[in-house]
All heavy atoms as an XYZ file, in Angstrom:
728
protein
N     104.277     41.324    173.386
C     104.922     42.059    174.456
C     103.859     42.456    175.472
O     102.842     43.038    175.129
C     105.619     43.297    173.876
C     106.284     44.153    174.916
S     107.130     45.594    174.255
C     108.624     44.843    173.680
N     104.129     42.141    176.712
C     103.175     42.463    177.768
C     103.221     43.956    178.079
O     104.237     44.618    177.847
C     103.494     41.655    179.029
O     104.801     42.020    179.488
C     103.450     40.160    178.758
N     102.139     44.478    178.606
C     102.134     45.922    178.934
C     103.155     46.299    180.007
O     103.717     47.389    179.968
C     100.714     46.173    179.420
C      99.899     45.074    178.851
C     100.802     43.897    178.728
N     103.402     45.406    180.972
C     104.387     45.734    182.006
C     105.798     45.779    181.423
O     106.592     46.654    181.769
C     104.315     44.733    183.148
O     104.637     43.440    182.687
N     106.118     44.856    180.532
C     107.429     44.868    179.881
C     107.594     46.110    179.013
O     108.666     46.731    178.996
C     107.610     43.609    179.042
C     108.947     43.443    178.330
C     110.067     43.299    179.346
C     108.900     42.257    177.404
N     106.539     46.494    178.327
C     106.601     47.705    177.509
C     106.785     48.953    178.364
O     107.586     49.837    178.022
C     105.326     47.835    176.673
C     105.273     49.090    175.860
C     106.082     49.251    174.755
C     104.426     50.124    176.236
C     106.037     50.417    174.012
C     104.373     51.294    175.507
C     105.188     51.443    174.389
N     106.080     49.028    179.491
C     106.177     50.230    180.324
C     107.548     50.338    180.990
O     108.118     51.434    181.061
C     105.065     50.248    181.365
O     105.210     49.145    182.240
N     108.108     49.223    181.459
C     109.422     49.300    182.084
C     110.518     49.518    181.058
O     111.493     50.218    181.323
C     109.700     48.054    182.912
C     108.751     47.907    184.063
C     108.081     46.729    184.252
C     108.527     48.957    184.920
C     107.194     46.594    185.286
C     107.635     48.831    185.961
C     106.974     47.647    186.147
N     110.356     48.936    179.868
C     111.316     49.191    178.799
C     111.285     50.632    178.332
O     112.327     51.247    178.087
N     110.086     51.186    178.216
C     109.990     52.590    177.799
C     110.483     53.536    178.890
O     111.082     54.574    178.578
C     108.561     52.923    177.398
O     107.695     52.778    178.493
N     110.274     53.188    180.162
C     110.794     54.023    181.247
C     112.315     54.024    181.244
O     112.958     55.064    181.445
C     110.268     53.536    182.592
N     112.911     52.858    180.995
C     114.370     52.786    180.923
C     114.896     53.579    179.731
O     115.879     54.316    179.850
C     114.815     51.324    180.833
C     116.298     51.154    180.820
C     117.013     51.198    181.997
C     116.983     50.955    179.632
C     118.385     51.035    181.996
C     118.349     50.797    179.613
C     119.052     50.838    180.806
N     114.245     53.445    178.591
C     114.693     54.178    177.406
C     114.497     55.683    177.550
O     115.314     56.468    177.050
C     113.972     53.664    176.167
C     114.460     52.309    175.666
C     113.629     51.849    174.478
C     115.920     52.359    175.304
N     113.434     56.107    178.208
C     113.249     57.543    178.455
C     114.345     58.089    179.361
O     114.843     59.203    179.154
C     111.874     57.802    179.056
C     110.722     57.835    178.078
C     109.396     57.965    178.826
C     110.878     58.965    177.106
N     114.716     57.330    180.377
C     115.826     57.747    181.231
C     117.134     57.810    180.478
O     117.935     58.727    180.665
N     117.358     56.834    179.602
C     118.577     56.822    178.800
C     118.608     57.973    177.808
O     119.653     58.620    177.619
C     118.696     55.484    178.066
C     119.967     55.228    177.291
C     121.158     55.166    178.237
C     119.844     53.940    176.510
N     117.465     58.267    177.186
C     117.413     59.401    176.256
C     117.584     60.720    176.989
O     118.235     61.637    176.480
C     116.088     59.376    175.489
C     116.048     58.305    174.432
S     114.461     58.143    173.617
C     114.036     59.814    173.219
N     117.000     60.830    178.169
C     117.192     62.044    178.956
C     118.636     62.222    179.375
O     119.146     63.341    179.441
N     119.320     61.111    179.639
C     120.723     61.180    180.032
C     121.610     61.573    178.855
O     122.563     62.330    179.019
C     121.167     59.832    180.602
C     122.551     59.749    181.216
C     122.649     60.665    182.417
C     122.858     58.327    181.618
N     121.283     61.111    177.677
C     122.141     61.408    176.529
C     121.851     62.761    175.896
O     122.766     63.436    175.430
C     122.010     60.317    175.453
O     120.649     60.169    175.094
C     122.565     59.010    175.942
N     120.600     63.173    175.857
C     120.244     64.394    175.130
C     120.108     65.637    175.997
O     120.190     66.744    175.495
C     118.941     64.194    174.353
C     119.056     63.173    173.266
C     118.135     62.154    173.164
C     120.083     63.237    172.341
C     118.243     61.219    172.160
C     120.195     62.299    171.341
C     119.271     61.284    171.246
N     119.866     65.478    177.295
C     119.613     66.640    178.151
C     120.633     66.640    179.294
O     120.320     66.347    180.431
C     118.184     66.578    178.698
C     117.778     67.803    179.435
N     117.647     69.021    178.833
C     117.487     68.004    180.727
C     117.295     69.913    179.736
N     117.192     69.322    180.891
N     121.867     66.950    178.949
C     122.939     66.940    179.938
C     123.372     68.356    180.278
O     124.532     68.701    180.141
C     124.128     66.148    179.408
C     123.860     64.686    179.288
C     125.099     63.970    178.869
N     125.550     64.468    177.574
C     126.672     64.125    176.994
N     127.465     63.290    177.583
N     127.007     64.602    175.818
N     122.468     69.172    180.745
C     122.860     70.531    181.084
C     123.273     70.648    182.546
O     124.214     71.372    182.857
C     121.707     71.508    180.810
O     120.565     71.072    181.534
C     121.389     71.561    179.334
N     122.609     69.952    183.431
C     122.910     70.029    184.855
C     123.217     68.642    185.394
O     122.691     67.639    184.910
C     121.744     70.629    185.636
C     121.465     72.048    185.283
N     122.246     73.084    185.739
C     120.514     72.605    184.510
C     121.777     74.223    185.261
N     120.726     73.965    184.504
N     124.044     68.602    186.409
C     124.411     67.333    187.025
C     123.220     66.700    187.736
O     123.065     65.477    187.732
C     125.569     67.552    188.000
C     126.151     66.338    188.697
C     126.671     65.334    187.676
C     127.250     66.736    189.649
N     122.352     67.516    188.302
C     121.184     66.987    188.994
C     120.230     66.282    188.035
O     119.686     65.214    188.361
C     120.455     68.110    189.732
C     119.276     67.704    190.598
C     119.728     66.752    191.692
C     118.602     68.905    191.185
N     120.046     66.815    186.842
C     119.173     66.148    185.876
C     119.772     64.833    185.405
O     119.052     63.857    185.176
C     118.890     67.066    184.685
O     120.062     67.339    183.973
N     121.097     64.771    185.268
C     121.746     63.511    184.898
C     121.588     62.476    185.999
O     121.323     61.294    185.730
C     123.219     63.752    184.601
N     121.709     62.904    187.247
C     121.527     61.977    188.363
C     120.086     61.480    188.453
O     119.845     60.311    188.771
C     121.937     62.646    189.675
C     123.428     62.891    189.865
C     123.666     63.671    191.140
C     124.181     61.591    189.884
N     119.125     62.343    188.179
C     117.728     61.917    188.204
C     117.419     60.928    187.090
O     116.653     59.974    187.290
C     116.808     63.129    188.102
C     116.673     63.951    189.372
C     115.857     65.206    189.103
C     116.039     63.141    190.467
N     118.022     61.115    185.926
C     117.845     60.147    184.841
C     118.446     58.794    185.201
O     117.859     57.746    184.918
C     118.463     60.669    183.555
S     117.575     62.054    182.829
N     119.603     58.804    185.833
C     120.216     57.557    186.280
C     119.350     56.851    187.317
O     119.215     55.623    187.302
C     121.598     57.818    186.864
C     122.730     58.001    185.878
C     124.011     58.370    186.610
C     122.937     56.750    185.075
N     118.761     57.604    188.224
C     117.902     56.998    189.240
C     116.622     56.431    188.625
O     116.139     55.386    189.057
C     117.551     58.019    190.322
C     118.686     58.307    191.247
C     119.201     57.076    191.950
O     118.402     56.284    192.478
O     120.425     56.901    191.958
N     116.094     57.098    187.616
C     114.927     56.552    186.928
C     115.239     55.255    186.214
O     114.435     54.309    186.214
N     116.424     55.184    185.620
C     116.842     53.950    184.955
C     117.025     52.823    185.967
O     116.601     51.681    185.732
C     118.138     54.184    184.190
C     117.986     55.057    182.976
S     119.538     55.587    182.262
C     120.349     54.063    181.942
N     117.631     53.127    187.097
C     117.838     52.099    188.115
C     116.510     51.641    188.731
O     116.344     50.462    189.031
C     118.776     52.614    189.207
C     120.188     52.821    188.744
S     120.982     51.318    188.200
C     121.408     50.576    189.740
N     115.570     52.548    188.888
C     114.273     52.178    189.440
C     113.499     51.276    188.485
O     112.876     50.294    188.912
C     113.458     53.431    189.750
C     112.107     53.211    190.416
C     112.299     52.570    191.778
C     111.366     54.514    190.542
N     113.565     51.565    187.197
C     112.880     50.702    186.232
C     113.544     49.327    186.171
O     112.855     48.306    186.040
C     112.845     51.354    184.859
O     114.132     51.452    184.315
N     114.865     49.265    186.278
C     115.542     47.976    186.333
C     115.180     47.197    187.587
O     114.993     45.975    187.546
C     117.060     48.173    186.277
C     117.677     48.425    184.924
C     119.171     48.659    185.067
C     117.425     47.267    184.003
N     115.059     47.891    188.722
C     114.687     47.222    189.964
C     113.292     46.619    189.876
O     113.081     45.458    190.258
C     114.763     48.208    191.135
C     114.137     47.692    192.393
C     114.757     46.683    193.111
C     112.934     48.201    192.845
C     114.183     46.197    194.272
C     112.357     47.719    193.997
C     112.979     46.717    194.713
N     112.357     47.385    189.374
C     110.975     46.883    189.283
C     110.894     45.732    188.281
O     110.217     44.729    188.516
C     110.016     48.029    188.928
C     109.957     49.027    190.088
C     108.627     47.505    188.637
C     109.177     50.262    189.788
N     111.622     45.840    187.163
C     111.609     44.766    186.180
C     112.231     43.490    186.744
O     111.705     42.391    186.530
C     112.347     45.213    184.922
N     113.327     43.614    187.483
C     113.944     42.429    188.077
C     113.075     41.825    189.167
O     113.019     40.600    189.320
C     115.319     42.777    188.646
C     116.474     42.755    187.674
C     117.750     43.209    188.363
C     116.667     41.379    187.103
N     112.392     42.673    189.941
C     111.514     42.156    190.982
C     110.332     41.404    190.376
O     109.954     40.325    190.862
C     111.022     43.304    191.861
N     109.758     41.937    189.310
C     108.652     41.227    188.658
C     109.129     39.948    187.983
O     108.413     38.942    187.967
C     107.971     42.139    187.647
C     107.080     43.219    188.240
C     106.480     44.072    187.142
C     105.993     42.618    189.084
N     110.338     39.963    187.447
C     110.886     38.766    186.825
C     111.114     37.665    187.854
O     110.842     36.489    187.611
C     112.179     39.123    186.116
C     112.789     38.016    185.338
C     112.191     37.252    184.376
C     114.126     37.538    185.452
N     113.079     36.345    183.881
C     114.273     36.497    184.523
C     115.206     37.906    186.231
C     115.460     35.806    184.371
C     116.391     37.223    186.062
C     116.509     36.193    185.146
N     111.605     38.057    189.041
C     111.812     37.073    190.106
C     110.478     36.523    190.610
O     110.386     35.344    190.965
C     112.596     37.704    191.247
N     109.450     37.358    190.628
C     108.127     36.869    191.043
C     107.523     35.932    190.012
O     106.852     34.960    190.356
C     107.180     38.045    191.292
C     107.378     38.809    192.591
C     106.465     40.013    192.642
C     107.134     37.909    193.776
N     107.746     36.206    188.743
C     107.205     35.346    187.696
C     107.903     33.993    187.648
O     107.277     32.979    187.343
C     107.312     36.032    186.335
C     106.321     37.150    186.147
C     106.515     37.852    184.813
O     107.464     37.588    184.094
N     105.599     38.756    184.504
N     109.189     33.950    187.948
C     109.917     32.690    187.932
C     109.636     31.837    189.165
O     109.872     30.640    189.146
C     111.422     32.943    187.816
C     111.926     33.434    186.477
C     113.422     33.640    186.535
C     111.575     32.464    185.374
N     109.174     32.465    190.231
C     108.888     31.812    191.514
C     110.083     31.014    192.012
O     109.972     29.883    192.468
C     107.657     30.920    191.400
C     106.392     31.682    191.109
C     105.196     30.768    190.912
O     105.362     29.540    191.005
O     104.108     31.295    190.676
N     111.246     31.593    191.893
C     112.480     30.953    192.333
C     113.075     31.766    193.469
O     113.082     33.001    193.430
C     113.465     30.875    191.176
O     114.697     30.393    191.616
N     113.575     31.081    194.478
C     114.178     31.796    195.600
C     115.597     32.261    195.274
O     116.130     33.122    195.958
C     114.218     30.890    196.843
O     114.963     29.706    196.530
C     112.814     30.522    197.281
N     116.208     31.699    194.249
C     117.560     32.105    193.880
C     117.629     33.502    193.297
O     118.630     34.195    193.443
N     116.564     33.941    192.628
C     116.553     35.260    192.011
C     115.932     36.334    192.905
O     115.849     37.489    192.505
C     115.784     35.225    190.693
C     116.483     34.444    189.620
C     115.909     33.299    189.103
C     117.705     34.856    189.135
C     116.547     32.585    188.118
C     118.348     34.148    188.153
C     117.772     32.994    187.636
N     115.498     35.964    194.098
C     114.819     36.950    194.942
C     115.796     37.941    195.570
O     115.387     39.027    195.982
C     114.019     36.247    196.036
O     114.893     35.510    196.867
N     117.071     37.604    195.658
C     118.039     38.540    196.241
C     118.591     39.527    195.216
O     119.163     40.547    195.605
C     119.208     37.765    196.862
O     119.823     36.977    195.862
C     118.731     36.876    197.998
N     118.435     39.245    193.951
C     118.996     40.110    192.915
C     118.407     41.522    192.928
O     119.158     42.497    192.852
C     118.825     39.457    191.537
O     119.371     38.148    191.573
C     119.503     40.261    190.458
N     117.069     41.691    193.036
C     116.552     43.068    193.098
C     117.009     43.830    194.336
O     117.270     45.030    194.259
C     115.034     42.889    193.097
C     114.793     41.555    192.556
C     115.971     40.732    192.911
N     117.163     43.148    195.449
C     117.619     43.835    196.659
C     119.089     44.247    196.540
O     119.482     45.308    197.028
C     117.422     42.936    197.885
C     115.964     42.623    198.147
S     114.930     44.088    198.216
C     115.366     44.736    199.783
N     119.884     43.424    195.885
C     121.275     43.783    195.646
C     121.370     44.985    194.708
O     122.181     45.900    194.926
C     122.024     42.587    195.068
C     123.527     42.712    194.901
C     124.198     42.860    196.255
C     124.063     41.505    194.178
N     120.531     45.006    193.682
C     120.495     46.150    192.767
C     120.039     47.415    193.492
O     120.568     48.505    193.248
C     119.571     45.858    191.588
C     119.467     46.962    190.541
C     120.741     47.044    189.729
C     118.280     46.731    189.654
N     119.087     47.275    194.404
C     118.612     48.425    195.173
C     119.707     48.959    196.100
O     119.844     50.180    196.268
C     117.364     48.038    195.966
C     116.591     49.164    196.614
C     116.038     50.097    195.543
C     115.478     48.603    197.453
N     120.499     48.066    196.673
C     121.608     48.503    197.527
C     122.664     49.248    196.717
O     123.169     50.297    197.143
C     122.221     47.301    198.235
N     123.002     48.726    195.534
C     123.958     49.422    194.676
C     123.402     50.752    194.184
O     124.138     51.720    194.019
C     124.365     48.554    193.498
C     125.350     47.483    193.851
C     125.167     46.190    193.404
C     126.456     47.762    194.626
C     126.072     45.195    193.728
C     127.366     46.779    194.959
C     127.170     45.494    194.508
N     122.108     50.810    193.954
C     121.488     52.059    193.521
C     121.544     53.114    194.626
O     121.760     54.298    194.340
C     120.039     51.793    193.113
O     119.398     52.978    192.771
N     121.362     52.689    195.863
C     121.461     53.635    196.978
C     122.886     54.154    197.130
O     123.102     55.349    197.396
C     120.991     52.970    198.265
N     123.862     53.280    196.947
C     125.268     53.713    197.004
C     125.588     54.676    195.867
O     126.305     55.665    196.062
C     126.190     52.507    196.942
S     126.097     51.439    198.379
N     125.050     54.392    194.694
C     125.273     55.275    193.543
C     124.628     56.636    193.766
O     125.204     57.671    193.419
C     124.713     54.601    192.292
C     124.831     55.403    191.042
C     123.523     56.050    190.642
O     122.460     55.553    191.006
O     123.605     57.081    189.947
N     123.456     56.640    194.373
C     122.773     57.905    194.633
C     123.521     58.738    195.666
O     123.652     59.961    195.507
C     121.345     57.637    195.100
N     124.021     58.101    196.710
C     124.750     58.863    197.722
C     126.070     59.398    197.166
O     126.465     60.522    197.483
C     124.998     57.998    198.954
O     125.841     56.920    198.633
N     126.738     58.625    196.332
C     127.972     59.108    195.703
C     127.677     60.262    194.749
O     128.418     61.258    194.714
C     128.659     57.965    194.943
O     128.863     56.876    195.834
C     129.975     58.410    194.359
N     126.596     60.157    194.001
C     126.218     61.233    193.086
C     125.861     62.509    193.809
O     126.241     63.607    193.376
N     125.148     62.391    194.918
C     124.805     63.596    195.685
C     126.027     64.216    196.339
O     126.124     65.439    196.442
C     123.743     63.260    196.721
C     122.352     63.045    196.166
C     121.396     62.640    197.275
C     121.841     64.284    195.473
N     126.974     63.389    196.767
C     128.207     63.932    197.335
C     129.001     64.686    196.267
O     129.552     65.764    196.526
C     129.043     62.809    197.930
N     129.045     64.132    195.052
C     129.715     64.835    193.950
C     128.980     66.115    193.578
O     129.611     67.120    193.225
C     129.822     63.927    192.734
C     130.862     62.819    192.816
C     130.727     61.894    191.616
C     132.245     63.411    192.888
N     127.651     66.091    193.648
C     126.872     67.298    193.357
C     127.162     68.397    194.360
O     127.357     69.558    193.987
C     125.382     66.953    193.348
C     124.423     68.106    193.124
C     124.523     68.599    191.697
C     123.015     67.692    193.451
N     127.224     68.052    195.645
C     127.517     69.050    196.675
C     128.937     69.584    196.516
O     129.180     70.794    196.615
C     127.288     68.443    198.081
C     127.855     69.326    199.162
C     125.818     68.202    198.312
N     129.894     68.690    196.240
C     131.278     69.135    196.071
C     131.422     70.026    194.838
O     132.146     71.026    194.867
C     132.204     67.921    195.951
N     130.723     69.694    193.763
C     130.782     70.512    192.552
C     130.131     71.869    192.783
O     130.647     72.900    192.333
C     130.081     69.783    191.394
O     130.706     68.526    191.209
C     130.162     70.576    190.111
N     129.007     71.884    193.473
C     128.330     73.160    193.734
C     129.153     74.047    194.649
O     129.139     75.274    194.506
C     126.959     72.893    194.348
N     129.901     73.450    195.572
C     130.722     74.260    196.472
C     131.952     74.828    195.763
O     132.346     75.959    196.022
C     131.173     73.432    197.667
C     130.091     73.239    198.682
C     130.608     72.509    199.882
N     129.541     72.322    200.859
C     129.647     71.593    201.929
N     130.788     70.961    202.182
N     128.644     71.473    202.760
N     132.564     74.033    194.910
C     133.799     74.511    194.279
C     133.541     75.394    193.069
O     134.248     76.375    192.852
C     134.690     73.332    193.858
O     133.951     72.484    192.979
C     135.166     72.553    195.059
N     132.529     75.054    192.261
C     132.288     75.793    191.018
C     131.121     76.768    191.103
O     130.936     77.568    190.196
C     132.037     74.817    189.865
C     133.224     73.973    189.546
N     134.343     74.458    188.915
C     133.471     72.662    189.784
C     135.229     73.491    188.775
N     134.724     72.388    189.300
N     130.312     76.673    192.116
C     129.210     77.609    192.270
C     127.910     77.158    191.637
O     126.861     77.713    191.926
N     127.933     76.167    190.761
C     126.707     75.659    190.146
C     126.943     74.213    189.723
O     128.072     73.710    189.767
C     126.302     76.495    188.928
O     127.178     76.244    187.862
N     125.867     73.570    189.288
C     125.994     72.189    188.820
C     125.900     72.106    187.303
O     125.618     71.054    186.757
C     124.947     71.297    189.473
C     123.540     71.629    189.034
O     123.303     72.780    188.609
O     122.672     70.743    189.107
N     126.165     73.207    186.642
C     126.121     73.241    185.186
C     127.280     72.419    184.623
O     128.438     72.671    184.928
C     126.202     74.684    184.695
C     125.879     74.817    183.229
O     125.277     73.888    182.659
O     126.227     75.860    182.652
N     126.973     71.432    183.795
C     128.010     70.563    183.256
C     128.858     71.234    182.193
O     129.975     70.812    181.929
C     127.382     69.282    182.688
C     126.791     68.331    183.717
C     126.148     67.149    183.030
C     127.842     67.861    184.685
N     128.348     72.283    181.583
C     129.117     72.987    180.552
C     130.286     73.773    181.152
O     131.290     73.982    180.500
C     128.221     73.955    179.778
C     127.030     73.295    179.133
C     127.400     72.669    177.847
C     126.124     72.162    177.187
N     126.337     71.164    176.212
N     130.150     74.204    182.407
C     131.205     75.003    183.022
C     132.292     74.149    183.652
O     133.312     74.686    184.070
C     130.604     75.917    184.079
O     130.102     75.150    185.154
N     132.085     72.831    183.730
C     133.091     71.963    184.342
C     134.157     71.609    183.313
O     133.874     71.266    182.188
C     132.451     70.684    184.860
C     131.447     70.835    185.981
C     130.883     69.483    186.350
C     132.069     71.483    187.191
N     135.393     71.689    183.724
C     136.509     71.274    182.886
C     137.108     70.030    183.532
O     137.679     70.090    184.614
C     137.561     72.374    182.789
C     138.612     72.054    181.758
O     138.584     71.017    181.127
N     139.561     72.963    181.615
N     136.968     68.887    182.864
C     137.420     67.631    183.446
C     138.926     67.471    183.401
O     139.486     66.644    184.110
C     136.751     66.457    182.735
C     135.239     66.391    182.890
C     134.692     65.214    182.087
C     134.860     66.250    184.337
N     139.614     68.241    182.574
C     141.054     68.136    182.480
C     141.775     68.970    183.534
O     142.973     68.843    183.711
C     141.526     68.540    181.083
C     140.997     67.681    179.943
C     141.465     68.247    178.619
C     141.463     66.254    180.091
N     141.032     69.811    184.214
C     141.618     70.687    185.221
C     141.595     69.987    186.573
O     140.606     69.413    186.974
C     140.795     71.969    185.277
C     141.414     73.071    186.068
C     140.543     74.303    186.015
O     139.327     74.196    185.887
N     141.147     75.460    186.104
N     142.703     70.044    187.302
C     142.772     69.382    188.611
C     142.241     70.274    189.700
O     142.348     71.441    189.700
C     144.194     68.977    188.947
S     144.769     67.672    187.859
């Protein structure tokens, strides 16, 4: 296993563990998701460079565009949650309530 593969794999797993075990605030969950997406972007970009193929060069940019859309949607939900509930604490949110 190469050191770059190990570092990107461990960064993704740390983000996943942070998302599963430390879900107290919505902002921390969003930051874990962004860390996971960033590690996937860097891994895909390095993979496309190693293959030296032009067909895979658009994949990291497409992932980056989807990541930006996901981040803007997450921040909009964070602002809406903070305005309606007063905080971004996930324990105080009731998903069954309209």
